[in-house]
PLY file of the C-alpha trace (Angstrom):
ply
format ascii 1.0
element vertex 105
property float x
property float y
property float z
element edge 104
property int vertex1
property int vertex2
end_header
0.00 0.00 0.00
2.89 2.36 0.63
4.05 2.02 -2.97
0.80 1.95 -4.93
1.60 2.14 -8.64
5.33 1.87 -7.87
5.16 5.35 -6.30
5.93 6.14 -2.66
2.74 7.26 -0.91
0.85 6.43 -4.09
-2.64 6.50 -2.57
-2.06 9.88 -0.95
-0.54 11.30 -4.13
-3.49 10.10 -6.22
-5.97 11.50 -3.69
-4.29 14.91 -3.82
-4.11 15.10 -7.62
-5.77 18.35 -8.69
-5.33 19.81 -5.21
-1.52 20.06 -5.04
0.83 21.22 -7.80
2.38 18.42 -9.88
5.92 19.19 -8.68
4.78 18.63 -5.09
2.97 15.41 -6.00
5.93 13.99 -7.88
8.83 14.96 -5.61
10.69 12.28 -3.73
9.88 11.55 -0.13
12.40 12.95 2.36
13.14 10.98 5.50
13.21 13.89 7.94
13.03 17.64 7.57
16.50 19.11 7.85
17.26 22.75 8.51
20.35 23.88 6.64
20.06 27.44 7.88
23.07 28.37 10.05
21.01 30.93 11.99
18.59 28.15 13.02
21.48 26.05 14.31
22.90 28.99 16.25
19.51 29.87 17.77
18.95 26.24 18.82
22.50 26.08 20.22
22.01 29.29 22.23
18.70 28.09 23.65
20.06 24.63 24.53
23.13 26.16 26.20
20.86 28.39 28.31
19.12 25.22 29.49
22.43 23.43 30.08
23.70 26.37 32.15
20.50 26.68 34.21
20.88 24.58 37.36
17.10 24.80 37.88
16.17 23.45 34.44
14.07 20.31 35.01
16.13 18.32 32.50
19.38 18.86 34.47
19.22 15.61 36.54
19.11 13.62 33.30
22.10 15.22 31.61
25.86 15.03 31.69
26.32 18.70 30.77
30.08 18.51 30.18
29.70 15.44 27.97
26.99 17.15 25.87
29.10 20.29 25.47
32.00 18.12 24.32
29.79 16.29 21.80
28.46 19.50 20.32
31.90 21.04 19.89
32.97 18.25 17.50
33.62 19.39 13.91
33.22 16.23 11.83
31.07 15.81 8.69
27.41 15.74 9.66
28.19 16.96 13.16
26.17 20.18 12.69
23.02 18.20 11.97
23.65 15.82 14.88
24.23 18.83 17.13
20.99 20.45 15.93
19.12 17.24 16.67
20.62 17.10 20.16
19.77 20.76 20.82
16.19 20.17 19.68
15.80 17.17 22.00
17.16 19.08 24.98
14.79 21.98 24.29
11.77 19.73 23.68
12.28 17.48 26.70
12.97 20.42 29.00
9.82 22.16 27.74
7.78 18.99 28.32
9.14 18.59 31.85
8.28 22.24 32.58
4.81 22.05 31.00
3.78 19.01 33.02
5.66 20.02 36.19
7.70 16.82 36.23
10.43 16.69 38.83
12.88 14.11 40.06
12.47 13.23 43.68
0 1
1 2
2 3
3 4
4 5
5 6
6 7
7 8
8 9
9 10
10 11
11 12
12 13
13 14
14 15
15 16
16 17
17 18
18 19
19 20
20 21
21 22
22 23
23 24
24 25
25 26
26 27
27 28
28 29
29 30
30 31
31 32
32 33
33 34
34 35
35 36
36 37
37 38
38 39
39 40
40 41
41 42
42 43
43 44
44 45
45 46
46 47
47 48
48 49
49 50
50 51
51 52
52 53
53 54
54 55
55 56
56 57
57 58
58 59
59 60
60 61
61 62
62 63
63 64
64 65
65 66
66 67
67 68
68 69
69 70
70 71
71 72
72 73
73 74
74 75
75 76
76 77
77 78
78 79
79 80
80 81
81 82
82 83
83 84
84 85
85 86
86 87
87 88
88 89
89 90
90 91
91 92
92 93
93 94
94 95
95 96
96 97
97 98
98 99
99 100
100 101
101 102
102 103
103 104
């Protein structure tokens, strides 16, 4: 069903014919949205570092702050995207812990 008519998401693409432009219908599926914008990476980095430096952040008990800082300073191919993913997880989990008032006892 995922490859109806030898096309990824074939059923969905057929259902949206006439609604979406042809170039959208025929483009290849991407595995995960990736931000290539350096300003996005810097903003995520700044926000995550604020959380890492905040002793009262609810995520703190779950992190090895020094280890994370070391990981994100690495400059290998693909490291920027891995760092962005790590920053996003720190931000998201911290926000969830704050939203639901989760604490470690």
